[in-house]
C-alpha positions in Angstrom: -20.6 -60.5 -3.0 -22.8 -62.8 -5.1 -21.3 -66.0 -6.4 -22.2 -66.6 -10.0 -20.8 -69.6 -11.9 -22.8 -69.1 -15.1 -19.7 -69.1 -17.3 -18.3 -72.3 -15.8 -21.8 -73.9 -15.9 -22.2 -73.1 -19.5 -18.6 -74.1 -20.4 -18.1 -77.3 -18.4 -19.9 -80.6 -17.9 -21.6 -81.0 -14.5 -19.0 -83.7 -13.5 -16.1 -81.4 -14.4 -17.6 -78.4 -12.6 -18.3 -80.5 -9.5 -14.7 -81.7 -9.4 -13.4 -78.2 -10.0 -15.4 -76.7 -7.2 -14.5 -79.6 -4.9 -10.7 -78.9 -5.1 -11.0 -75.1 -5.2 -12.0 -72.5 -2.6 -13.3 -68.9 -2.6 -11.2 -66.0 -1.5 -12.1 -62.3 -1.3 -9.9 -59.3 -1.8 -10.7 -55.7 -1.0 -9.9 -52.9 -3.4 -6.1 -52.4 -3.6 -5.2 -55.7 -2.0 -2.5 -57.8 -3.7 -3.3 -61.3 -5.0 0.3 -62.0 -6.0 3.5 -60.1 -6.8 5.9 -60.4 -9.7 8.7 -63.0 -9.2 6.9 -64.5 -6.1 6.3 -68.2 -5.7 2.7 -68.9 -6.5 1.3 -72.4 -7.2 -2.3 -71.3 -7.7 -4.6 -70.5 -10.6 -7.3 -67.9 -10.0 -10.7 -67.6 -11.6 -12.6 -64.3 -11.1 -16.1 -64.7 -9.9 -16.9 -61.0 -9.4 -15.0 -57.7 -9.4 -11.9 -56.7 -11.5 -8.1 -57.0 -11.1 -5.2 -55.0 -12.4 -2.3 -57.0 -14.0 0.9 -55.0 -14.1 4.7 -54.9 -14.0 6.9 -52.3 -12.3 9.6 -50.8 -14.5 13.2 -50.3 -13.3 12.3 -46.7 -12.4 9.5 -47.9 -10.2 6.7 -46.8 -12.6 3.8 -49.1 -13.0 2.8 -50.4 -16.4 -0.7 -51.9 -16.5 -1.0 -54.8 -18.9 -4.6 -55.8 -18.4 -7.7 -54.9 -16.5 -9.5 -58.2 -16.2 -13.0 -58.9 -14.9 -15.5 -61.6 -14.2 -14.9 -65.0 -15.8 -11.1 -64.4 -16.3 -8.3 -66.8 -15.4 -5.3 -65.4 -13.6 -1.7 -66.8 -13.4 -2.6 -69.2 -16.2 0.9 -68.6 -17.7 2.1 -71.2 -15.2 1.0 -73.8 -17.8 3.6 -72.7 -20.2 6.4 -71.4 -18.0 7.4 -74.7 -16.3 8.0 -73.0 -13.0 6.0 -71.4 -10.3 7.4 -67.8 -10.1 4.8 -65.3 -11.3 5.8 -63.1 -14.3 3.4 -60.2 -13.3 1.8 -58.6 -10.3 -1.9 -58.6 -9.6 -4.0 -56.2 -7.4 -7.7 -56.0 -6.9 -9.1 -53.0 -8.8 -12.2 -53.1 -6.7 -13.7 -55.6 -4.2 -13.0 -59.0 -5.9 -13.9 -62.6 -5.3 -12.0 -65.4 -6.9 -11.9 -69.2 -7.0 -8.4 -70.5 -6.1 -7.1 -73.9 -7.3 -3.6 -75.3 -7.1 -1.8 -75.9 -10.4 -1.3 -79.5 -9.5 -5.1 -80.0 -9.0 -5.8 -78.1 -12.2 -3.5 -80.2 -14.3 -5.1 -83.4 -12.9 -8.5 -82.1 -13.9 -7.3 -81.1 -17.4 -6.1 -84.7 -18.1 -9.5 -85.9 -16.9 -11.6 -83.2 -18.6 -10.0 -81.7 -21.8 -12.8 -79.1 -21.9 -11.1 -77.4 -19.0 -7.9 -77.2 -21.0 -9.8 -75.5 -23.8 -10.8 -72.7 -21.4 -7.1 -72.1 -20.6 -6.2 -72.1 -24.3 -9.0 -69.6 -24.9 -7.9 -67.5 -22.0 -4.2 -67.3 -23.2 -5.3 -66.7 -26.8 -7.5 -63.8 -25.7 -4.6 -62.2 -23.7 -2.2 -62.7 -26.6 -4.7 -60.9 -28.9 -4.9 -58.0 -26.5 -1.1 -57.8 -26.3 -0.9 -57.6 -30.1 -3.4 -54.8 -30.1 -1.5 -52.9 -27.4 1.8 -53.3 -29.3 0.2 -51.9 -32.5 -1.2 -48.9 -30.6 2.1 -48.4 -28.8 4.2 -48.2 -31.9 2.1 -46.6 -34.6 -0.2 -43.8 -33.3 0.1 -40.6 -31.3 -0.6 -40.3 -27.6 -4.0 -38.7 -28.0 -5.1 -41.6 -30.3 -3.6 -44.1 -27.8 -5.8 -42.5 -25.1 -8.8 -42.6 -27.5 -8.2 -46.3 -28.3 -7.9 -47.2 -24.6 -11.1 -45.4 -23.8 -12.9 -47.1 -26.6 -11.7 -50.5 -25.4 -12.7 -49.8 -21.8 -16.1 -48.7 -23.0 -16.5 -51.9 -24.9 -15.7 -53.9 -21.8 -17.1 -51.7 -19.0 -19.3 -49.2 -20.8 -23.0 -48.3 -20.6 -25.1 -46.1 -22.8 -26.1 -42.7 -21.6 -28.1 -41.0 -24.3 -25.6 -40.5 -27.2 -22.6 -41.1 -24.9 -21.1 -44.1 -23.2 -20.1 -43.9 -19.6 -18.0 -46.4 -17.6 -19.1 -48.8 -14.9 -15.6 -48.6 -13.4 -13.8 -45.4 -12.2 -11.5 -44.3 -15.0 -8.9 -41.8 -13.7 -6.1 -40.0 -15.5 -3.6 -41.7 -13.3 -4.9 -45.2 -14.1 -4.9 -44.4 -17.8 -1.3 -43.2 -17.5 -0.3 -46.5 -16.0 -2.1 -48.3 -18.7 -0.3 -46.3 -21.4 3.1 -46.2 -19.8 3.2 -42.4 -19.6 2.5 -39.8 -16.9 -0.6 -38.2 -15.7 0.1 -34.8 -17.2 0.4 -36.2 -20.7 -2.9 -38.0 -20.3 -4.6 -34.8 -19.0 -3.4 -33.0 -22.1 -4.7 -35.8 -24.3 -8.1 -35.8 -22.5 -8.4 -32.0 -23.0 -7.7 -32.4 -26.7 -10.4 -35.1 -27.0 -12.7 -32.8 -25.1 -12.0 -29.9 -27.4 -12.7 -32.1 -30.4 -16.1 -32.9 -28.8 -15.3 -36.6 -28.6 -15.8 -36.8 -24.8 -17.3 -34.8 -21.9 -16.6 -34.7 -18.2 -19.5 -34.6 -15.9 -19.2 -34.8 -12.1 -15.6 -36.0 -12.5 -16.7 -38.9 -14.8 -15.8 -39.4 -18.4 -18.3 -39.9 -21.1 -17.2 -40.7 -24.7 -18.9 -40.7 -28.1 -17.9 -44.3 -28.7 -18.3 -44.4 -32.5 -16.7 -41.1 -33.2 -13.7 -41.8 -30.9 -13.2 -45.0 -32.7 -13.1 -43.2 -36.0 -10.7 -40.7 -34.6 -8.0 -43.2 -33.4 -8.3 -45.3 -36.6 -7.6 -42.3 -38.9 
């Protein structure tokens, strides 16, 4: 995997970046491997260099609820800064082959006192996650399931989409099972919702891959 630090280079001074890299190390995870589990002791902060990860919680009935799909230039386990203890509040698996920088919380805190710019990155990271949670809460409580699916597909196309004539495809594999885990429902419900969106000519399925009409699907879930 290629190592690309463009985000850190553009966000941090050379001195800060050099110190950050000096006390961190790279670790690679294959698709499906676990970075950390909910309620486990973890003293590390992670920064994604390449690939994507799934952040999730398991419900009491054992069903997985996906909270985030996070990609390159994202911080993981950054809630340690506000929790005051080192038990993780969520689980994290590699969605695909993923490479991360790993730095201990103690070293990270030391660097933040020395370089406030690094603290700003954590604030921005937490703020971005909070904004996404607010959006999820709104979509959970106010719209029907087919519109929830449409909204989730639109967001995924915004983060991982590419243009294909008038449609948008996805650079990641979007399955009905994964969508169900993102929406806190079952695969059969998602399959029915996908069929409805297909019948409304808002998406098509080609060689097992989804393609959506991005602007029309946005209009649909906002109505």
